[in-house]
C-alpha positions in Angstrom: 24.7 1.1 32.0 27.2 0.0 29.3 26.2 -3.6 29.8 22.5 -2.8 29.6 23.0 -0.9 26.3 25.1 -3.8 24.9 22.4 -6.3 25.8 19.6 -4.0 24.4 21.5 -3.7 21.1 22.1 -7.4 20.9 18.4 -8.2 21.7 16.7 -5.6 19.6 19.0 -5.6 16.6 19.1 -9.3 16.1 17.2 -11.7 18.4 13.8 -10.1 18.9 13.3 -8.9 15.3 13.6 -12.5 14.2 11.6 -14.0 17.1 8.7 -11.5 17.0 8.2 -11.5 13.2 8.8 -15.3 13.0 6.3 -16.1 15.8 3.7 -13.6 14.5 3.9 -15.1 11.0 3.7 -18.7 12.4 0.6 -17.9 14.5 -1.0 -16.0 11.7 -0.6 -18.8 9.2 -1.7 -21.5 11.7 -4.9 -19.6 12.6 -5.7 -18.8 8.9 -4.8 -15.1 9.6 -7.4 -14.8 12.3 -6.7 -11.0 12.5 -8.4 -10.7 9.1 -10.8 -13.6 8.7 -12.4 -12.9 12.1 -12.3 -9.1 12.0 -16.1 -8.6 11.8 -16.6 -11.2 14.5 -14.4 -9.1 16.9 -16.9 -6.3 16.8 -19.9 -8.6 17.1 -18.7 -10.1 20.4 -17.4 -6.8 21.9 -20.9 -6.2 23.4 -21.3 -9.6 25.0 -22.4 -9.5 28.6 -20.3 -11.2 31.2 -21.4 -14.8 32.1 -22.5 -15.7 35.6 -20.2 -18.1 37.4 -21.3 -21.1 39.5 -21.2 -18.9 42.7 -23.7 -16.5 41.2 -21.3 -13.7 40.6 -21.1 -11.9 37.3 -17.5 -11.2 36.3 -15.9 -8.7 34.0 -17.4 -8.4 30.5 -15.3 -8.7 27.3 -15.5 -5.0 26.9 -14.2 -4.3 30.5 -11.3 -6.7 30.1 -10.6 -5.1 26.7 -10.5 -1.7 28.4 -8.1 -2.9 31.2 -5.6 -4.1 28.5 -6.2 -1.0 26.4 -5.6 1.1 29.5 -2.1 -0.4 29.6 -1.5 -0.4 25.9 -2.7 3.1 25.1 -0.2 5.4 26.8 3.1 7.0 26.5 4.0 4.7 23.5 1.2 6.1 21.4 2.2 9.8 21.8 5.8 10.0 23.0 7.0 6.6 21.8 5.9 7.2 18.2 7.5 10.6 18.2 10.8 9.1 19.5 10.6 6.3 16.9 10.2 8.8 14.0 12.9 11.2 15.4 15.4 8.3 15.9 14.5 5.9 13.1 12.9 8.2 10.6 9.4 8.0 9.0 10.1 4.4 7.9 9.8 3.3 11.5 6.0 3.8 11.1 5.9 1.0 8.5 7.7 -1.5 10.7 5.4 -0.5 13.6 2.4 -1.4 11.3 4.0 -4.7 10.3 4.8 -5.8 13.9 1.2 -4.9 14.8 -0.3 -6.9 12.0 1.8 -10.0 12.6 1.8 -9.5 16.4 -2.0 -9.7 16.3 -1.7 -13.4 15.6 0.5 -13.8 18.7 -1.9 -11.7 20.7 -4.8 -14.0 19.8 -2.9 -17.1 20.9 -1.6 -15.7 24.2 -5.0 -14.3 25.2 -6.9 -17.4 24.3 -4.5 -19.5 26.4 -4.9 -17.0 29.3 -8.6 -17.7 29.2 -8.3 -21.5 29.0 -6.0 -21.6 32.0 -7.5 -18.8 34.1 -8.3 -19.5 37.8 -11.0 -18.2 40.1 -10.4 -15.5 42.7 -12.4 -13.1 44.9 -13.1 -10.7 42.1 -13.9 -13.3 39.5 -11.0 -14.6 37.5 -7.3 -14.0 37.1 -4.6 -15.5 34.9 -1.9 -14.8 32.3 1.4 -16.3 31.1 2.6 -17.3 34.6 -0.6 -19.4 34.9 -0.5 -21.1 31.6 3.2 -21.8 32.1 2.4 -23.6 35.3 -0.8 -25.4 34.3 -0.2 -25.9 30.6 3.5 -26.6 30.6 3.7 -27.9 34.1 6.6 -25.5 34.8 5.9 -23.3 37.9 9.5 -22.1 38.0 9.2 -20.6 34.5 5.9 -19.0 35.7 7.6 -17.5 38.8 10.5 -16.0 36.7 7.9 -14.4 34.3 5.8 -13.1 37.2 8.8 -11.4 38.8 9.9 -9.8 35.6 6.5 -8.5 34.6 5.8 -7.1 38.1 9.1 -5.2 38.1 8.8 -4.2 34.5 5.2 -3.0 34.3 4.4 -2.2 37.9 7.5 -0.2 38.6 9.7 0.7 35.6 7.0 1.3 33.0 4.9 3.3 35.5 7.8 5.6 36.2 8.1 6.1 32.4 4.4 7.0 32.2 4.5 9.5 35.1 7.7 11.1 33.7 6.0 11.8 30.4 3.0 13.3 32.1 5.1 15.6 34.3 7.2 16.7 31.2 4.0 17.5 29.2 2.5 19.5 32.0 5.7 21.5 32.6 5.8 22.3 28.9 2.1 23.3 28.7 1.4 24.9 32.1 4.8 25.4 33.8 3.7 23.2 36.6 6.5 21.9 38.9 7.4 18.3 38.3 7.4 17.7 42.0 3.8 19.0 42.3 2.7 16.8 39.4 4.4 13.8 41.1 2.5 14.4 44.3 -0.8 14.7 42.4 -0.2 11.6 40.3 0.8 9.6 43.4 -2.4 10.5 45.2 -4.6 9.7 42.2 -2.8 6.4 41.7 -3.3 5.4 45.3 -7.1 6.2 45.2 -7.6 3.9 42.2 -5.3 1.0 42.9 -6.4 0.6 46.6 -9.9 0.1 45.2 -9.3 -3.3 43.6 -9.7 -4.7 40.1 -13.4 -3.8 39.8 -12.5 -0.1 40.4 -9.7 -0.4 37.8 -12.2 -1.9 35.3 -14.8 0.9 35.9 -12.1 3.6 35.6 -10.7 2.1 32.4 -14.2 1.5 30.9 -15.0 5.2 31.2 -11.6 6.8 30.4 -10.1 4.7 27.6 -12.9 5.0 25.0 -13.4 8.7 25.6 -9.7 9.6 25.4 -9.1 7.5 22.4 -12.1 8.9 20.5 -11.2 12.5 21.2 -7.6 11.9 20.1 -8.7 10.2 16.9 -11.1 13.0 16.1 -8.3 15.6 16.4 -6.0 13.4 14.3 -8.7 13.0 11.6 -9.2 16.7 11.5 -5.5 17.2 11.0 -5.4 14.6 8.2 -8.5 16.0 6.4 -7.2 19.6 6.5 -3.9 18.3 5.0 -5.5 15.6 2.7 -3.4 16.6 -0.4 -0.2 15.8 1.5 -1.3 12.3 2.7 0.0 10.5 -0.4 3.4 12.2 0.0 3.5 11.0 3.7 2.7 7.4 2.7 5.4 7.5 0.0 7.9 8.9 2.5 7.1 6.2 5.1 7.5 3.4 2.5 10.7 4.8 0.9 12.3 5.4 4.2 11.3 2.0 5.6 13.4 0.3 2.9 16.3 2.7 2.8 15.3 4.3 -0.5 15.2 7.7 1.1 17.3 7.8 4.3 16.7 10.6 6.8 18.6 9.5 9.9 21.9 7.9 10.7 21.6 4.1 10.5 19.1 4.2 7.7 16.9 1.1 7.3 18.4 -0.6 10.3 17.4 2.3 12.6 13.9 2.3 11.1 13.4 -1.4 11.6 14.8 -1.4 15.2 12.9 1.7 16.4 9.6 0.7 14.6 9.6 -2.8 16.2 10.8 -1.6 19.6 8.3 1.2 20.0 5.6 -0.8 18.3 6.0 -3.6 20.9 6.2 -1.1 23.7 2.9 0.4 22.5 0.7 -2.7 21.5 2.5 -5.3 23.7 1.6 -8.1 21.2 3.3 -11.3 22.3 4.9 -9.7 25.3 2.7 -11.5 27.8 1.1 -8.4 29.4 -2.4 -8.3 27.8 -3.2 -11.9 28.7 -3.3 -10.9 32.3 -6.3 -8.6 31.5 -7.8 -11.1 29.0 -8.0 -13.8 31.8 -10.3 -11.5 33.9 -13.2 -11.7 31.4 -16.2 -13.9 32.0 -16.9 -15.2 28.5 -18.6 -18.4 27.2 -15.6 -19.4 25.1 -11.8 -18.5 25.4 -11.6 -17.6 21.7 -13.9 -14.7 22.3 -11.4 -12.9 24.5 -8.6 -13.9 22.1 -10.4 -12.1 19.3 -11.1 -9.0 21.5 -7.4 -8.7 22.5 -6.5 -9.0 18.8 -8.8 -6.1 18.1 -6.9 -4.2 20.8 -3.6 -4.4 18.9 -5.3 -2.8 15.8 -6.9 -0.1 17.9 -3.6 0.7 19.6 -1.2 0.7 16.7 -3.1 1.0 13.4 -5.4 3.7 14.7 -3.9 5.6 17.6 -0.1 5.3 16.8 -0.9 6.1 13.2 -2.8 9.1 14.3 0.2 10.5 16.1 2.5 9.6 13.3 0.5 11.4 10.6 0.1 14.5 12.8 3.9 14.6 13.2 4.8 13.8 9.6 2.3 16.3 8.2 4.1 19.1 10.1 7.0 21.0 8.7 9.4 20.4 11.6 9.3 16.6 12.2 13.1 16.3 11.8 13.8 19.4 13.9 15.8 17.5 16.5 13.0 17.4 19.0 11.9 14.0 20.4 9.3 12.4 22.6 6.3 14.3 23.9 7.7 17.7 23.0 7.8 16.7 19.3 4.2 15.7 19.3 3.2 19.0 21.1 5.1 21.1 18.6 3.6 19.3 15.6 0.1 19.6 16.9 0.6 23.3 17.8 1.7 23.9 14.2 -1.6 22.3 12.9 -4.0 23.7 15.5 -2.4 26.6 17.3 -0.8 27.2 20.7 -3.8 25.6 22.6 -2.8 22.2 21.1 0.2 22.0 23.6 -2.4 22.1 26.4 -4.6 19.4 24.6 -1.6 17.1 24.2 -0.7 17.5 27.9 -4.3 16.6 28.9 -4.4 13.7 26.4 -1.0 12.3 27.7 -2.3 12.6 31.2 -5.4 10.5 30.4 -3.5 8.0 28.2 -0.5 7.6 30.5 -2.5 7.6 33.8 -4.8 4.8 32.5 -1.6 2.9 31.6 -0.3 3.3 35.2 -3.6 1.7 36.4 -3.4 -1.1 33.8 0.3 -1.8 34.5 -0.4 -1.9 38.2 -3.0 -4.7 37.8 -0.5 -6.8 35.8 1.9 -6.7 38.8 -0.8 -7.5 41.3 -2.1 -10.6 39.6 1.4 -12.0 39.2 2.3 -11.4 42.8 -0.8 -13.4 43.7 0.5 -16.1 41.4 3.7 -16.4 43.4 1.9 -16.4 46.7 -1.4 -15.0 47.9 -0.3 -12.6 50.5 -2.2 -9.4 51.4 0.9 -7.8 53.0 2.9 -8.4 49.8 0.2 -6.8 47.7 0.0 -3.8 50.1 3.8 -3.3 49.9 3.6 -3.5 46.1 0.9 -0.9 46.0 3.1 1.5 48.1 6.0 0.8 45.8 3.9 1.6 42.7 2.8 4.9 44.3 6.4 5.7 45.2 7.7 4.9 41.6 5.0 7.1 40.1 6.2 10.0 42.2 9.9 9.2 41.5 9.4 8.9 37.8 7.8 12.4 37.7 10.9 14.1 39.0 13.9 12.3 37.5 15.7 11.9 34.1 14.7 8.5 32.9 17.2 7.6 30.2 18.5 4.7 32.3 15.0 3.6 33.2 14.0 3.6 29.5 17.0 1.4 28.7 16.0 -1.0 31.6 12.4 -1.0 30.4 13.5 -2.0 26.9 15.7 -4.8 28.3 13.1 -6.3 30.6 10.4 -5.9 27.9 12.6 -8.0 25.6 13.2 -10.7 28.2 9.5 -10.9 28.9 8.7 -11.3 25.3 11.2 -14.1 24.8 9.9 -16.1 27.7 6.3 -15.7 26.8 6.8 -16.5 23.1 8.6 -19.7 24.0 5.6 -20.7 26.1 2.9 -19.8 23.5 4.8 -21.6 20.8 4.8 -24.7 22.9 1.1 -24.3 23.8 0.0 -22.9 20.5 -1.7 -26.1 19.4 -4.2 -25.8 22.2 -5.2 -22.3 21.0 -5.5 -23.6 17.5 -7.9 -26.4 18.6 -9.9 -23.9 20.6 -10.3 -21.8 17.5 -11.4 -24.9 15.5 -14.0 -25.7 18.2 -15.2 -22.1 18.1 -15.5 -22.0 14.3 -17.4 -25.3 14.3 -20.0 -24.0 16.7 -20.4 -20.7 14.8 -20.9 -22.6 11.6 -23.8 -24.4 13.3 -25.3 -21.0 14.2 -24.6 -21.4 17.9 -23.2 -18.9 20.4 -20.0 -20.9 21.1 -19.6 -22.4 24.6 -16.3 -24.0 25.9 -16.1 -27.0 28.3 -13.3 -28.8 30.0 -13.5 -31.6 27.5 -13.9 -29.4 24.4 -10.3 -30.2 23.7 -9.5 -33.9 24.3 -6.7 -34.6 26.8 -6.6 -31.0 28.1 -5.2 -30.8 31.6 -4.8 -28.1 34.3 -8.2 -26.6 33.7 -9.9 -25.0 36.8 -12.5 -22.5 35.6 -14.4 -24.3 32.9 -17.2 -26.6 33.7 -17.8 -30.1 32.3 -20.5 -30.7 29.8 -23.8 -31.4 31.6 -24.4 -34.5 29.6 -21.0 -35.8 30.6 -22.0 -35.6 34.3 -25.1 -37.7 33.8 
């Protein structure tokens, strides 16, 4: 454990801060700050229908793929993670969370566009992600296998135990339910969904994610409106604390930066290499469409939902009471809305975190299939996920949180190296997309849209090129 903590401190205090901000800034500049210049376009294409593949099957739509990735993004990090960041790093952590989301949106665009370009066909439609573009784009299968192993272990097992732990703590706090009973219930529900395949995952996410996010945001908006005169003070507190002008926790500005970036990345996953696995499942006419959709997902996750939690906590009187995690959020909301809010937060965290369990599971499955398509391996993995969901519900997860942070950091470093090396392809795809849009067309991508592109399996050649 001492070694894990040492490596975490080294990685998050020095290496990842430079890498994440540097990569995000690089991609943002190279794409002309796509997260701003194409913001309206993101909403326009959100309603696009899935295209029909050559075998006559209609795959997942942009919105369904968006919901799978949002199901993983929107979870414990948005409610418990934000509270932990504020308790440990002070209100200034919120500013650094915003910054990593804004810059990380550029990284998210590149990784998700690449996932679309290098996706492959499977029985459900398409699959892909960092492991696939490492093999096909960089011609480095070994790198892809290492990434696939890490993301399967990190998301499918460790992160899922973190999610179930938060659910069980919230229900014990609100209803006095035994954590063992909650573990059994969660394990059964998880098994029902994940044994149904990716289409069931998509249908579940498509229904649950928008509803739960909307209700949570409405509650947050009510809290902000009823405390509107205090909002300028909260903004001032966040900015002052972010730059060490008004320190509120030990470690000052360093703690604010580290906790803001660490919990921001855990929540929005920008550049980590997780969301591209969901982005690859979409049947779209052009890879850039899904790159833009996933960029929007970063904003929804951090700028909207994480900020909602932050403001509810910072508008309360006891945000530096010593509480942390889900209990701090429950206490803050109870102060604003009454005792019933503890129950609301428990239900919200159940929906947020359980949808994350499902999204995280899918990331592991698609990467196991990258290593080797083996039904027995996938079956064993599903059993392991169900077991970890139960295990996470009943144990103290301090060690698991530390391991999650470490593996999350390693994943991000490997993925960012890959997307920096392949970034020029995503930039050319964006240029192709802009060119077609400027001509008033609905952009369509072909194998030869980018000259010299290799390793492409799921995009057709131009019809005129066949003649």
